[in-house]
Each structure stands twice: as structure tokens, then as C-alpha cells.
C-alpha positions in Angstrom: 79.6 109.0 125.8 77.9 105.7 126.7 74.5 104.4 125.7 73.6 101.0 124.2 75.5 100.7 120.9 72.6 98.9 119.1 70.2 101.7 120.1 72.7 104.4 118.8 73.1 102.4 115.6 69.3 102.3 115.3 69.2 106.0 115.6 72.1 106.5 113.2 70.5 104.4 110.5 66.9 105.1 111.2 66.1 101.4 111.7 67.1 98.4 113.8 69.9 96.2 112.6 68.5 92.7 113.4 71.8 90.9 112.8 74.0 93.5 114.6 77.1 91.7 116.1 79.4 94.4 117.4 81.0 97.8 116.8 84.4 97.5 115.2 85.2 101.2 115.0 84.3 104.1 117.3 84.7 107.8 116.9 86.3 110.1 119.5 82.9 110.9 120.7 82.4 107.3 121.7 79.8 106.6 119.0 79.8 103.7 116.5 81.4 104.4 113.1 81.4 100.9 111.6 79.6 97.8 112.8 80.0 94.1 112.0 76.8 92.2 111.2 76.2 88.5 111.2 76.2 87.1 107.7 72.9 85.3 108.3 69.6 87.1 108.8 66.3 85.4 109.3 67.8 82.1 108.1 69.1 83.6 104.8 72.5 84.7 103.6 73.4 88.3 104.4 76.6 89.3 102.5 77.3 92.7 104.0 79.7 92.2 106.9 80.6 95.8 107.7 78.3 98.7 107.8 79.2 102.4 107.9 76.9 103.9 110.5 78.4 107.3 111.2 76.0 109.9 109.8 78.8 112.4 109.1 80.8 109.9 107.1 77.8 108.5 105.3 77.0 112.1 104.1 80.6 112.7 103.1 80.7 109.4 101.1 77.3 110.2 99.4 78.8 113.5 98.2 81.6 111.6 96.6 79.2 109.2 95.0 77.2 112.2 93.6 80.5 113.3 91.9 80.6 110.1 89.9 83.3 108.3 91.8 81.7 104.9 91.6 82.0 105.0 87.8 85.6 106.3 88.0 86.6 103.5 90.3 85.0 100.9 88.1 86.9 102.3 85.1 90.1 102.1 87.2 89.4 98.5 88.2 89.2 97.6 84.5 92.4 99.3 83.4 94.7 99.0 86.4 95.7 95.4 87.0 97.5 96.1 90.3 94.6 98.0 91.7 92.2 95.3 90.6 94.3 92.6 92.3 94.4 94.6 95.5 90.6 94.9 95.4 90.2 91.2 94.7 92.4 90.4 97.8 90.1 92.7 99.8 87.0 90.8 98.7 88.8 87.5 99.6 89.6 88.9 103.1 85.9 89.8 103.7 84.9 86.4 102.5 87.3 84.7 104.9 86.1 86.9 107.8 82.5 86.3 106.9 82.9 82.6 106.6 84.3 82.4 110.2 80.9 83.7 111.4 78.6 81.5 109.4 77.0 78.6 111.2 75.0 77.1 108.3 76.9 75.3 105.6 74.6 76.1 102.7 74.7 79.8 103.6 78.5 79.6 103.7 78.5 78.1 100.2 76.2 80.9 98.9 78.3 83.6 100.4 81.6 82.1 99.1 80.3 83.1 95.6 80.1 86.8 96.3 82.4 89.5 97.5 81.9 92.3 100.0 78.3 93.5 100.1 77.2 90.7 97.9 79.0 91.9 94.8 79.0 89.1 92.2 80.9 91.0 89.5 84.0 92.0 91.3 84.7 94.7 88.6 81.7 96.5 89.9 82.0 98.9 92.9 78.3 99.0 94.0 78.7 101.7 96.6 81.6 103.6 98.3 80.1 103.2 101.7 80.7 99.5 101.9 84.3 99.9 100.7 85.0 102.5 103.3 83.4 100.4 106.0 85.6 97.5 105.0 88.7 99.7 105.2 87.8 101.2 108.5 87.2 97.6 109.8 90.8 96.7 109.0 90.4 95.2 105.5 93.1 96.5 103.1 90.5 97.7 100.6 92.1 100.1 98.1 88.8 101.9 97.2 88.0 102.4 100.9 91.5 103.7 101.6 91.2 106.2 98.7 87.7 107.3 99.8 89.1 107.8 103.3 91.9 110.0 102.0 89.4 112.1 100.0 87.3 112.9 103.1 88.6 116.1 104.6 86.8 116.0 108.0 87.1 112.5 109.3 84.8 113.2 112.2 82.1 115.7 113.1 82.8 118.4 115.7 79.8 117.5 117.7 77.8 114.3 117.4 74.7 114.9 115.3 71.2 114.2 116.7 71.3 110.7 115.4 74.2 109.9 117.7 73.0 111.7 120.8 72.3 109.5 123.8 68.9 108.1 124.3 
């Protein structure tokens, strides 16, 4: 346990997150699972508020994406009105949270036009990682909730090398 969270995240992702704000979810090993990032990066809008950093969960979600779940969720959003409305509320919640962190008015205006992860067509899913990150950060995201339910092992048994202390 321990270590600088931004350094652990850097190892988890293989790069530094310049607009890292804080860890919003930790695993039982004391490692970051989801981080919150500032919605401004280098003076420009940055629409992704929550990032899934856990290497184990990122691999599990990638396996689900390989099975075609993005397309299945997009089809469901088109045909299931209640599911679509729940997803739209999740996008609105992320917009609200993001807006609270933005310091620059023009950036706030730009980000108000897009949902989580910069999605402009809210019938599109983009990637399952961002929906799971939203859900694990406390946003009632129906896609994230269902992805979470599909993952059998919610944590690794032993932190992978990316999470080991520096």
C-alpha cells in the first residue's frame, strides 16, 4: 500500500496524466481504480472526467468490447426508451460534475454540448471503459452498471506490475 497516486496511475496507464485531479475509487490493495481529471488540459476542453486506470479492469472491459458489446449497447439505446433516458441522465450528471470544475467560461460552453467522454451523439457508446469509470465514480450510468455486473473478478488477486510501488 502507499505510494504517490499520480505515479501509480502513470505506471498503470503507461503515461503521465497531466490533468490528474484525484483518485475517486481505490481497490482493496490500495491502488487507484478510477481517477477524476480536470476538464481543462493545456488551456483546452478535456471532456473525459473519469478514467478507469485499474489494469485488471481495463483488460476485462477490453474483452467485453472484443465480444461486440459496444454495438449491442448502441442497439439497445436505440430500441429501449427507458434505458436511453437513464443513459441521458448519466450524461447530464457527468456534465454537471464537470461544469463545477471548469474555470474558463468558453470551455464550460464547449463541454456543455457533449456528454461523458466527449460523446456528441448520445446514442453512441464510444467505449465501455468510460461508462464503467462513470459508474464506479458514483454516476448512475446503466451501461457502466451492466458492464460491472458482467465482470466476474472485480479485482486482481495480487496487484499487477503496473500497480506495484515505485
